[in-house]
ZARO-642741 format. One line per field, with one value per residue (C-alpha): x, y, z. Coordinates in pm, 1 decimal. Layout:
N
east <- X,...
north <- Y,...
up <- Z,...
//
This chain:
141
east <- 12.2,129.9,215.6,-81.3,-339.2,-292.6,-269.6,-648.1,-740.9,-609.1,-854.0,-1172.2,-1004.6,-1003.2,-1350.3,-1518.6,-1353.0,-1488.8,-1884.1,-1926.6,-2127.1,-2333.9,-2339.5,-2510.2,-2741.5,-2865.1,-2924.2,-3092.8,-3344.0,-3385.1,-3456.5,-3675.6,-3865.9,-3929.7,-4027.5,-4306.4,-4387.2,-4471.3,-4667.8,-4854.0,-4950.7,-5026.5,-5262.9,-5448.5,-5511.6,-5614.1,-5855.1,-5984.2,-6052.2,-6297.6,-6049.1,-5955.1,-5626.1,-5557.0,-5875.8,-5624.4,-5323.4,-5312.0,-5088.5,-5009.6,-4732.4,-4520.3,-4373.7,-4001.6,-3702.8,-3477.0,-3185.4,-3222.6,-2896.2,-2907.1,-3202.9,-3149.0,-3239.1,-3593.6,-3671.7,-3874.0,-3994.0,-4278.4,-4216.2,-4444.1,-4547.3,-4814.4,-4997.2,-5118.2,-5394.2,-5477.8,-5346.5,-5330.2,-5404.8,-5531.1,-5489.2,-5216.3,-5058.4,-4690.3,-4575.2,-4307.2,-4202.6,-4003.2,-3796.9,-3760.6,-3460.7,-3266.9,-3623.1,-3937.2,-4217.1,-4571.7,-4848.5,-4748.4,-4444.5,-4643.3,-4864.2,-4593.8,-4301.9,-4127.2,-4227.4,-4563.4,-4567.5,-4406.1,-4670.0,-4947.7,-4807.9,-4766.5,-5073.5,-4870.5,-4921.9,-4741.6,-4563.6,-4332.2,-4145.4,-3973.9,-3669.3,-3623.4,-3408.6,-3635.4,-4004.4,-4203.9,-4017.8,-3696.6,-3641.6,-3567.2,-3197.9
north <- 8.3,333.2,639.4,864.7,559.9,504.1,894.7,846.6,568.6,598.4,931.7,750.5,454.3,702.8,815.3,519.6,417.4,693.5,776.5,411.9,372.6,673.9,559.8,236.2,372.5,611.2,300.1,111.3,437.3,461.9,91.2,72.8,377.7,278.6,-47.6,96.6,311.1,15.1,-158.7,192.2,186.2,-216.6,-147.1,138.4,-57.4,-345.7,-132.3,67.3,-317.4,-376.9,-647.0,-600.5,-711.1,-578.7,-772.7,-1069.0,-869.3,-926.3,-739.7,-965.3,-915.2,-1212.0,-1157.6,-1270.0,-1298.7,-1007.6,-1271.8,-1609.5,-1735.5,-1628.2,-1833.4,-1593.1,-1297.8,-1277.3,-941.7,-1003.8,-707.0,-741.0,-809.5,-728.7,-950.3,-965.8,-1281.2,-1278.8,-1590.2,-1479.4,-1732.0,-2052.1,-2352.3,-2421.6,-2671.9,-2811.9,-2527.5,-2430.7,-2158.8,-1897.7,-1688.1,-1313.4,-1166.7,-788.9,-623.5,-327.2,-109.1,-124.5,-340.3,-230.6,-429.0,-396.9,-619.6,-922.1,-793.6,-785.0,-850.9,-1232.5,-1386.7,-1308.5,-1430.1,-1805.6,-1803.2,-1738.2,-1977.2,-2263.2,-2179.0,-2084.3,-1863.9,-1555.3,-1439.7,-1144.2,-1075.3,-748.0,-705.3,-675.9,-337.9,-167.7,-30.6,-56.6,-349.1,-164.0,-350.3,-138.2,-234.3
up <- -28.8,-74.9,144.6,-25.8,15.4,383.7,417.2,304.8,495.7,840.0,894.6,760.7,990.4,1299.5,1235.3,1183.5,1528.5,1704.5,1557.1,1500.7,1856.0,1731.2,1344.8,1495.0,1691.6,1428.9,1182.5,1451.4,1514.5,1192.3,1118.8,1431.2,1290.8,927.5,1094.3,1275.7,988.0,769.9,1031.7,1120.8,720.7,701.1,1002.4,867.4,540.1,684.5,927.0,626.5,528.3,789.4,922.6,1293.8,1343.8,1721.2,1815.9,1821.1,2025.3,2380.8,2603.5,2916.5,3192.5,3359.4,3730.2,3633.0,3896.3,3866.2,3914.5,3802.8,3905.3,4293.4,4527.3,4809.3,4572.7,4545.5,4380.7,4070.8,3785.8,3549.9,3190.8,2908.2,2656.1,2370.3,2199.7,1820.2,1817.1,1458.7,1290.7,1564.7,1498.6,1839.0,2001.4,1818.0,1621.1,1702.2,1867.6,1734.0,2015.9,1919.4,2170.7,2184.5,2062.5,2176.8,2177.4,2344.0,2168.0,2075.3,1918.3,1564.6,1661.4,1645.3,1370.2,1026.3,992.9,878.2,1220.7,1196.1,755.4,928.3,1196.0,905.3,726.5,1015.8,1178.2,1517.8,1779.0,1788.7,2125.7,2172.2,2471.9,2560.2,2674.6,2980.9,2997.5,2710.4,2689.9,3011.1,3094.6,3223.0,3532.3,3928.5,3944.1
//
């Protein structure tokens, strides 16, 4: 590699190292906003066509241990989840678990997306569990 190429690449590598966290957070936020916008548009389209997709979505809470590895610690926190039973072939259909990423869960997360398409294809019950450090499931610790 010649000196001129190295002189051009070095500042780019330095900028990438310094701002990579901010850039990744911005990309993640933009992707989440786009996903929510797409889901809202689908929900609006389904509502206009007289379907009631939210009718099949239920919100629930489960009490989780704060520390699963310490039997002496009895502290708990509430963890939110959503259930979509629109496609479920009750009682023998499979159950798909969608675990939320670094962001809050909303009802739309069990209405659209690849996991929702797969649940429809296989007649599955779709559960979405919110991450314990995001949304309404933030533990008190």
